[in-house]
C-alpha positions as CSV (number, residue, x, y, z in Angstrom):
1,X,-0.1,0.0,-0.3
2,X,1.3,4.1,-0.5
3,X,1.9,6.0,2.7
4,X,-1.9,7.2,1.6
5,X,-3.3,4.0,2.2
6,X,-4.2,1.4,5.0
7,X,-0.3,1.1,6.4
8,X,-0.6,4.6,8.0
9,X,-4.0,3.6,9.3
10,X,-5.8,6.5,8.1
11,X,-8.2,6.2,5.4
12,X,-7.2,9.7,3.5
13,X,-9.8,9.4,0.8
14,X,-12.7,9.1,3.4
15,X,-11.3,11.9,5.8
16,X,-10.8,14.1,2.4
17,X,-14.8,13.4,1.4
18,X,-15.6,14.2,5.0
19,X,-14.0,17.7,4.5
20,X,-16.1,18.8,1.9
21,X,-19.4,16.6,3.1
22,X,-19.4,18.1,6.3
23,X,-19.2,21.9,5.3
24,X,-21.7,20.9,2.5
25,X,-24.6,18.9,5.1
26,X,-23.8,21.5,8.3
27,X,-22.3,24.8,7.0
28,X,-23.1,25.5,3.5
29,X,-26.1,24.0,1.8
30,X,-28.5,24.9,5.1
31,X,-27.6,28.3,4.4
32,X,-28.5,28.0,1.0
33,X,-32.2,27.4,2.0
34,X,-34.4,29.7,1.1
35,X,-32.7,31.6,-1.7
36,X,-35.2,33.7,-3.7
37,X,-34.4,34.8,-7.7
38,X,-34.2,38.4,-6.1
39,X,-31.3,37.3,-3.9
40,X,-29.6,35.4,-5.9
41,X,-29.3,38.7,-8.3
42,X,-28.7,41.2,-5.8
43,X,-25.9,43.6,-6.2
44,X,-24.7,45.1,-3.4
45,X,-22.5,47.9,-4.9
46,X,-22.4,49.6,-8.1
47,X,-20.6,47.6,-10.8
48,X,-21.2,44.0,-9.8
49,X,-20.5,41.1,-12.1
50,X,-23.1,39.1,-12.2
51,X,-24.9,36.5,-14.1
52,X,-27.4,38.3,-16.7
53,X,-29.5,38.1,-19.5
54,X,-28.0,37.6,-23.0
55,X,-27.5,41.3,-24.2
56,X,-27.7,43.0,-20.7
57,X,-23.7,41.3,-19.7
58,X,-21.5,44.4,-18.3
59,X,-18.4,42.8,-19.8
60,X,-20.3,42.5,-23.4
61,X,-21.0,39.8,-24.6
62,X,-20.8,37.7,-21.3
63,X,-19.9,34.0,-21.4
64,X,-22.3,31.3,-21.4
65,X,-24.2,29.9,-24.2
66,X,-27.7,30.1,-22.8
67,X,-30.4,32.6,-22.0
68,X,-28.1,33.9,-19.0
69,X,-24.4,34.7,-19.4
70,X,-22.1,35.2,-16.7
71,X,-20.3,38.5,-16.4
72,X,-16.7,37.6,-17.2
73,X,-13.1,39.3,-18.4
74,X,-9.7,37.9,-18.6
75,X,-7.3,39.0,-17.5
76,X,-9.4,40.0,-14.1
77,X,-9.7,43.8,-14.1
78,X,-7.7,45.2,-11.2
79,X,-9.2,45.5,-8.6
80,X,-11.6,42.6,-9.0
81,X,-15.3,43.9,-9.3
82,X,-17.5,42.6,-6.7
83,X,-19.6,39.7,-7.5
84,X,-23.4,38.7,-7.1
85,X,-24.3,35.1,-5.4
86,X,-25.3,34.3,-8.7
87,X,-22.1,34.9,-10.2
88,X,-20.3,33.3,-7.2
89,X,-22.7,30.0,-8.2
90,X,-21.3,30.2,-11.4
91,X,-17.8,29.8,-10.7
92,X,-18.9,27.1,-7.9
93,X,-20.6,25.2,-10.9
94,X,-18.3,25.5,-13.8
95,X,-14.6,26.4,-12.6
96,X,-14.4,24.4,-9.4
97,X,-16.6,21.8,-10.2
98,X,-17.9,21.1,-13.5
99,X,-14.6,21.2,-15.6
100,X,-13.0,19.8,-13.0
101,X,-15.4,16.5,-13.0
102,X,-15.2,16.5,-16.9
103,X,-11.1,16.1,-16.4
104,X,-10.9,14.0,-13.6
105,X,-14.3,11.9,-13.4
106,X,-15.6,11.8,-16.6
107,X,-18.3,14.2,-16.3
108,X,-19.5,16.4,-19.5
109,X,-17.4,18.7,-21.4
110,X,-18.2,21.8,-20.1
111,X,-15.9,25.6,-19.7
112,X,-17.1,29.3,-19.3
113,X,-18.2,29.8,-22.8
114,X,-20.1,26.4,-23.5
115,X,-22.1,26.3,-20.0
116,X,-25.8,27.3,-19.6
117,X,-25.8,29.4,-16.4
118,X,-28.8,29.3,-14.3
119,X,-30.9,32.4,-14.0
120,X,-32.7,31.1,-10.9
121,X,-32.1,30.3,-7.8
122,X,-34.1,27.4,-8.1
123,X,-32.3,26.4,-10.8
124,X,-28.9,27.5,-9.5
125,X,-29.4,24.8,-6.6
126,X,-30.5,22.0,-8.6
127,X,-27.2,22.5,-10.4
128,X,-25.2,23.0,-7.9
129,X,-26.5,19.8,-5.6
130,X,-25.5,17.6,-9.4
131,X,-22.2,18.8,-9.8
132,X,-21.9,18.3,-5.6
133,X,-23.0,14.9,-6.4
134,X,-20.6,14.4,-9.7
135,X,-17.7,15.7,-7.5
136,X,-17.9,13.6,-4.7
137,X,-19.3,10.8,-6.3
138,X,-15.5,11.2,-8.1
139,X,-13.6,11.8,-5.2
140,X,-15.0,8.1,-3.4
141,X,-14.0,6.4,-6.2
142,X,-10.6,7.7,-6.3
143,X,-8.8,5.3,-3.4
144,X,-5.8,5.8,-2.2
145,X,-3.9,4.8,-5.8
146,X,-6.0,7.4,-7.2
147,X,-5.4,10.1,-4.4
148,X,-1.8,9.5,-5.3
149,X,-1.8,9.6,-8.8
150,X,-0.7,12.7,-10.9
151,X,-3.4,15.3,-11.4
152,X,-2.4,15.2,-15.1
153,X,-1.9,17.8,-18.1
154,X,-6.1,19.2,-17.5
155,X,-4.5,21.3,-14.6
156,X,-1.6,22.5,-16.3
157,X,1.1,23.6,-14.3
158,X,-0.4,21.3,-11.2
159,X,0.1,18.0,-14.1
160,X,2.3,16.2,-11.7
161,X,0.7,17.4,-8.3
162,X,-1.0,14.3,-6.8
163,X,-4.8,14.4,-7.1
164,X,-4.9,14.7,-3.4
165,X,-3.3,18.1,-4.0
166,X,-5.9,18.9,-6.7
167,X,-8.9,17.7,-4.3
168,X,-7.6,19.8,-1.3
169,X,-7.6,22.6,-3.4
170,X,-11.2,21.6,-4.9
171,X,-12.4,21.6,-1.6
172,X,-10.8,24.9,-0.2
173,X,-12.6,26.3,-3.1
174,X,-16.2,25.7,-2.4
175,X,-15.6,26.6,1.7
176,X,-14.1,29.8,0.4
177,X,-17.1,30.6,-2.2
178,X,-19.4,29.4,-0.2
179,X,-18.5,31.5,3.1
180,X,-18.7,34.7,0.5
181,X,-22.1,33.9,-0.3
182,X,-23.1,33.4,3.5
183,X,-22.1,36.6,3.8
184,X,-23.8,38.4,0.8
185,X,-26.8,36.6,2.6
186,X,-26.0,38.1,5.3
187,X,-25.6,41.6,3.7
188,X,-28.6,41.3,1.7
189,X,-31.0,40.3,5.3
190,X,-29.5,43.8,6.7
191,X,-30.1,45.3,3.9
């Protein structure tokens, strides 16, 4: 067995999954209950990046394949704009979960331009639940050997890093952006 396997007595695959599932089940997903469309699109300051109807993007043409597009520019302006809950959902859906699930777990091919962004909070929550389920199923299937193997070319300069490094990164991203969404919800309620 590898260092990440049972020889050390630690089930690293289980621990990594527990890190995200605990946060998801006790902190993030409960905080998303009751999210409505007005709050989903709420702009706490002028000039926010968000998810908007096609043709209304503040970064024309916006990215996305459907009726709704995400404000996006590369390179990101300095300072980066404040983003809406909808924008943060879009980032979690595409850049954090879906692109990685495609690259590593056989999920559908997707990128910021080809994704059909959800225009409603209910659609976004359904999509987030589905991407979370796809990601956690993929991580669960890795096992010790899968966690130790290199990420491969999909991760660019991190191609030689072990999959465990990517899993940790994705989980940090979900925790980080989930906390930002929770804060935006607090500000919306206080508004």
